[in-house]
Structure formats: C-alpha cells, structure tokens
N, C-alpha and C positions, 0 to 999 in steps of 0.2 A: 778260186779264192782260198786262201790258207785258213785252216781252222785255228782255234785258239787253244793251244796247250801250254804247259810248263809254268812252274812258279817256284821261287827259291828266295831265301834270305830273311833278314830280321830288320825291324824298324824300331825307332824310338818313338813311343806313343806320344809323349808330350810335344816333341819336335814336329812330328807329322801333323798333329792337330793344330799347332801354332801356325805352321806354314799355310795350311788350308784356310784358317780363319783370317790370317793376314791378307791372303789373296781376296777373300770375300770382302773384307773391310775396305780394301783399296778400290773396289768397284762400286761402293755404296753411293758415291757422289756422282758417278757417270750416268749418262742418259740411258734409259731402258731401250733396248733395241730388238727384243724378240721374246718368244715364248717357247717353253718346253713342257710337254705334258707326258707324264709317266703313268702307266697302268701296271700295278704290281698284283700278280695273281698267284698265290700259293697253290701248289699242286701236290695231291696225294697219290695219284696214279693207282687208285683202287685199294691202297693199304691204309693202315691207321695213322701212319706218320707222314708229315710233309716232306717230300723229297726234293723240292726245288721251288723257285719263284720264276714264273714266266713274266717277262717284262716286254712291254711295248712302249716305245718312246716316239713322240711326234715333235718335230722341230719346225716352227713356223715363224713368220714375220721377221726373219733375219734379213739384213741387207743383202743384195745380190752379190756384193763383194765377198761375203762370207762363204760363198760357194766355191771359191778358189782355194785349194789346199785344205778342204774340209777334212777333219780328223777326229777320231774317237780314241779314248784311252780307257784301260782297265788295269788295276794293280796286278803286278806279278806277285809282289809281297807287300803287305801292309800290316804294321804293328805285330810282327812275328807270326802273322797268319800267312801261310804259304799256300800255293795252289789256286789262288783266286782266278787268274786267267785260265788255268787249266780246267777249272770247273765251269767256265763260261762256254756254253755250247750253242751251235746253230745260229750264229750271228748273221743276220741278213739286213742289208740296208737298201732302201728303194726310194726313188724320187719319181717325178713325172715321166722321166725317160726309161724307167725300169730299174733293174738290179744295178747297184753300184759296186763295181769291183774294188777290192781293198788290197792294199799291200801291208804287210805286218813288219813292224820294226820294234825290237825290244831294247829298252835301256840296258846298259851294262849293269851287272850287280853292284849295288851301292855299298861301299865300305862303311863301317861304323854304324850299321843298323838303320840307315835311311831308306825310305820307300823308293821303289822304282816300278816302272810301268811298261805295259805293252801298248804301242800306238798302232792304230788301224787307219791308214790314210787312204782317202778316196783316190782312185787312179784317174779320175776325170773330174771335170767341173760338175758340181751338183746344183740343183735348184730347190727352192723351198715352196711349199711344204715338203718335208722329208720325213720318213718313218723308218725305224729299225726295231727288230725283235731279237730276243735271245732267251736262253734258259740258264739260270744260275743254280747249280746243284748245291744242296745243303749237306752238312755232315751230321752223323748220328753217334759216332764213337767218341771216346775220351781223346782229348788233344791238349797240347800245352799252349800257353800264350794268352794274351788278352782276348776278350770275347767279341772281336770285330767280325769274325767270319760267321756265315750262316750256320746255325745249329738247330737240329730238330729233336724234340723229345716230348712225350706226354701229349701228343696231338698238336703241339705248338711249334712255332719257329721264332728265332730271335737272332739278332746280330746288329750290324751297323751298315749304313749306306756305303761306307768305304769298303765293306767286305764283299760287295756283289755288283755294284753299279758300273755300267759302261756309259761314259759321259762324253759330250762334245768337248774338245779342247778349245782353249782361248780364254781371253779375259773379258768377254762380252757380259753385259748385264741383262739378265732375262728374268721373266716371271716363270717360276717353276711350279707346276701343279701336279700333285700326286693323287691318284685315285686307287683305292684298294678294291679288288674284285675277289670277294670271299666265297664265291659260288661253289668252289670245290671243297669247302671245309664243312665240318659238322655244324649242325644247328646250334645257334648261340655263339658262334665264333665272332670275335671282334679284332680290331687292329688298332694299335697304339704306337706312337713314336715320341721322340723328344719334342716334336713340334706340335703335338696335340693328339686328339682322339680322331681316328679315322682319316679321311681325306684332309689334305692341308695345302697351303700355298706359301711359297717363299719368293723373295726378291733378292737377287744377287747373282754371283757367277754360277755357271752350270753345276759346279761342284758343291753348291750349298747343301744338298741332301746328304752328302757324305758325312756331315758333322752331326748326325743324330742316330740314336738307337731305334730299332724297330722290334715289334713283337706282335704276333698274330696267332689266333687259335682260340680255343675255349680257355679263357684266362681267369685266374684268380685276381682279386684286386682289393685295394684299400684306398680310401680318400679321407683326408683329415676332415673333422666335423665342421659344420657351418660354412662350407664352401672354402675351406682353407687352401693354402698354396701347395700343400704336399699331397702327393699321390704315389701309389705303387702298383705294379702288376707283376704277375709271375706265371710261368708255365709249370705244370705238374704240381707235386706236393713236396716241399722241402722237408728235411728231417726235423727242423724246428718249426714252431708255429708262425707262419708268415704274417698272419693278421696281427698277432700280439707284438711281434718284432717291428712291424711297420708302424704300429701305433706308437711304440717307443721312439722310432726314427722320426716320426712326425713331431713328437714332443721335443726331441733334440733339435730339430730344424727350427722350431719356434724359438727355442732358447738361443740358438745361434743368431737368429734375427734380432733378438733383444740385446744381445751382447756385442755384436759387431755392427757398428752404426751404419756402414754403407750397405748392409744387407736389409735395411729397413726403409721402405716396405719390402717384405720378402718376395722374391721372384717365384714364379711357378717352378716347382721342382718335382721330378718323377724318378723313382727307383725302379729298375727292371731287374727281375730275378729269374735267371734261367736255371732250371733244375737239371743237374747232370752236366756233361761236358767237362770244362775245366773247373776245378774246385778251388774255392777260396780266393777267387780273383775278383777284384773290383776296379773298374776303369771309368773315368768321368769324361763326358762331353758337356757341352753347354747345358746348364740347368737340368742335368740328369746324369745318372750313371747306371751301368750294368754290372751286376755281380752274379756269381754262380753259387749254387748250394747243393749239397749232397741230397739225393732223393730219399724219401722216407720209405721204409719197407712196408709192403702191403699189410694192413691191419695193425701196424705198430703205432703207439702213441707218439706225439711230438716230444722231442728231447732236445735239451740244450737251448742255446740262443744263437742268434745270428752274430757274425763278426762285427760287433758294435764299434770297435775302434776303427775298422775299415770304413764303416758307414759314416761315422763322424768325420773322418779324414776326407772322404770324397764330397761330403756336403759342405765343407768348410769354405772360407773366403776365396780360396782358389789361387791358381798360378798368377793371374793378372792382378788380383787384389793384393797378394803378398808382394809382388814386384813393385806395385805402385806404392805400398806403404813403406817399403825399404827405401825406395828412391826418394820419397818425400822426407823420410827421416834423415837421409844422408844430405839432403839439400839444406839442412839446418832448421827445419820447421819443428819447433820444440813442442807444439801442442798437438797431440794425436788427433783431436777432433778436426782440426784444420786439414790434416792429411787425409782423414777419412772422407771429408766432404770433397776434397779434390779427387779422391779415388772412386767416387760414386759411379762415374761413367765406365770404370774398368771392372765392374762387378763380373765375376765368373765363377762357375762351379768347378771343382776339381781339387788338385793337390794344393798343399801349402799350409793348412792348419795343423798345429801340433795336436793331433787327435787325442792323445792320452791326457794332455793338459786340459783340453776342453771337457773330456769325460769327467775328470776329477773335479773341475770347477762346477760343472753342472750337477754332479751328484752331491756336492757339498753346498749347493744353493748359492754359488757365487756368480756375479755378473760383471760385465765391463772388462772382458779379457784384453781387448785392445785399447778402447778409449781410456781405461784407467789402469795404465801399465804398472803403477806402484802397487795397486791392489793385487794384480797378477803376481808380482814378485813375492808379496807376502804369502799369497796362497800357494805358490809353487814351493816356497821354502817350508811351509807348514805341512803340505800333504805329501810332498815327494822327497823332502830332506836333501834336495840337490844343492850343493854349496853354491852361494852366489859367486859369479865368475866374470861375466862380460857386461859391457855397457849396451843397453838397448838403443836402437837407432833414434828413439824419441827422447833420449836423455835420461831414462831411468837408470840408476847407477848399478843395479845388481840383478839384471835379468839373466837367468842361467841359460847356458846353451841348450839346444833342443836335446832332450834325453834320448838315449838310444832306444829304450823301451821302458815304458812305465805303465803299470797296471794298478788301478785304484780299486780297492775293495774295502768298504767301510772307511776307517781312517788309517788302515795299514797299507803299506806300499812295498812292493817287491820290485827291484830293478835288476835288469840283466844286461 
C-alpha cells in the first residue's frame, strides 16, 4: 500500500465552500442510505502541545453495491493550505475480509486556485461494516493562508474538517456522527465545532463535516447573556481582551439581526479565535468563522482591540444573502422587505456585508441598513461623505459604491 505524501497549490475559499455546500444541498432530498461514525482523538504524545488528531471512521449500512469501486479522498491542497495529504499518516482500511489494499491517484494541480485531491481506491470489492484509521498531523509554526489546516498552540488545536479529514467519495446521503475522545488532553479540556458543543450528528453527504470549524483543548469562552445566539471560544491568550471584544461582537451581532430582516430570528453563531499561527485572518463557514490573533506576552496587560471590521464583515448577511438580494433587486422587485422575505431561506454567514458601513451605522445608532435603503443613503452621505453615485438594486437613487476602505471614529471619517 502506498503511503500518503505530498501537497501543493492554492484554492479559492469561497468557491471551495460553495461547491461543497451545493453538493450537500443536492443530496438533502434523497433517501438516507447509510451511516458514518467518526471518533476524533487529539494526541499530545507526552508533550504540552497537541501534535495530531487520531481518527477512526466506521462506515455501516451502505448498500452492497457501494462496495464496488469504494474510494476515499483527502485534499492535497485546500484553501491555500498545502501538505494536508502529506500530513495524513498510517491510513489503514479493513472490512470483514481483512486489510483492504489501496491504490493512490492524485488529481492534477488545479489552475486558478481550485482544490484538488488524493484518491485512495480499494483494489477489491469491500463489504460493510468497514473501518479505517489514520493520524493527521498538526502544525505549530507561523504559516500563511486561511485557518483551515490543523494548528496547535497553548495546549489547544483548531482548524476545519476540510483541513484533515479522509472521507468516502460519492453522493450518498448518510447520517454522520462525530465523537470526541479527549482522554489524552489536560483536565478541563472541551471540544467545540460550528455544529455545536462536543459530539454532534449531521445528515447529508459524507463531506458534511468539512464545512465546520473545530477547536479542542482547555479553551476560553464567551456566551451572550440570557441564552443568546452568539458564542465564542479561543485557545491561548490573545493580545487584546477576548472577553471584552467578544461582548462587543455579541452586541454587533444583535444589531445586525435587528437591522437585516432575514437575520431575524438570529441563527446560532460562533466565533473561533486561534492565538498564533496566521495573524489577522478571518474566514467564515456556515454560522461561524475562525480568526487568528497575536498572542499576549507573559505578564503583559491586554492591549488594543480585535479587528472589529473583520468581525462585522464575517458576521454579516453573507454570500448567499447578498446574491439573493441583488437577484431580487434586478428582478424588478422594488420593495426591499419583499426581497428580504424571499431571501430568508438563503441566510448564510460569511462575506458580503459592507462592514465599515455597518460599523458606522451601529456606532451612530442607526438601523434598517437594507430594509430602509433611503435611510442608509442619508447615513452614508452624512458619516462617510462619499458622493452619491450609483443606483441601488432596490430603486434607491443614490446608493454610493462600496467604499474601498472607511474607518468610523466619532463623527470624523478617513478614507483611503
């Protein structure tokens, strides 16, 4: 059996995420055909830091026909994270007949930043139940790119499912169950994901767990009061005060929910903060995003604040919400509330909100950024002094183009 080495290339985050989500959505109406159970066990190997996650996966209840041409895949490159397949060690697949020999086939490097994969194809027909195990190594040094790959610091580990999972190929609809085994971590360790606290269950294609962030270890945390929708978790100690900044983020999230109609009621939302690794990066998946922060020096007081514009941007209406609104506007629907109601089913966390505008409106006590576009126009002209220029999709006559960079401080504005 060939071992799993080598990784190379760059990927477009939004396009990769969109492709995976589209695949999952296409399977939502099909019949459930099987079950996949993962156990994720962070490993320290006697040191203070987590060095890897050991994974055991059991595939059951699939139809016998799925045993012909059974194949697994792992990213060679995903979202500018290289070396994922190379850091996947000791893959072993077994069914009732014993060890399953695998042949390895790599996709050609994808031009234009798209993801590509290593395929591990069974050399014989397999039967179910089937189990496979492997170890996915984590990184500890500084690296560039979005935070999808596994990264360890301050006794914790973080990343995304897309940055370490080996998964069955195909468009089957399965129930996926994930169990965390934290027995190798320090007392008080917990595990959180975009899908909830601790263990979780999903229904969809086998790739469903790739679209969530993960974090495990002795974590810091914040939850909005009175059981609110917002929560946050972090590894280590950021240079700024994480509790104070996440309290601010919770207030901004509440404001967004009041101002953007189709975010009401607010969905559950979680911010993950990894201390160290890539700095100043924030990347969204559904109802969550991961950001990185510089670590605080030992004994030093908290200084500065989190990148609030990035936080606002990532928590905003999102790629799907923005596309829906623009589409409805171009279709000639003149009343924004109509479009908003039609867009409710396309709610998503991620990119799309003009974060600087939202920050300015929130700080000046304004609401109704999308439902009341005329009010937005007046507020934009007042606080940013951007000349009225273009027609808004909903018919407002003077909605300015998205500013390149706007920072609001009191009532003064600097543009770059």
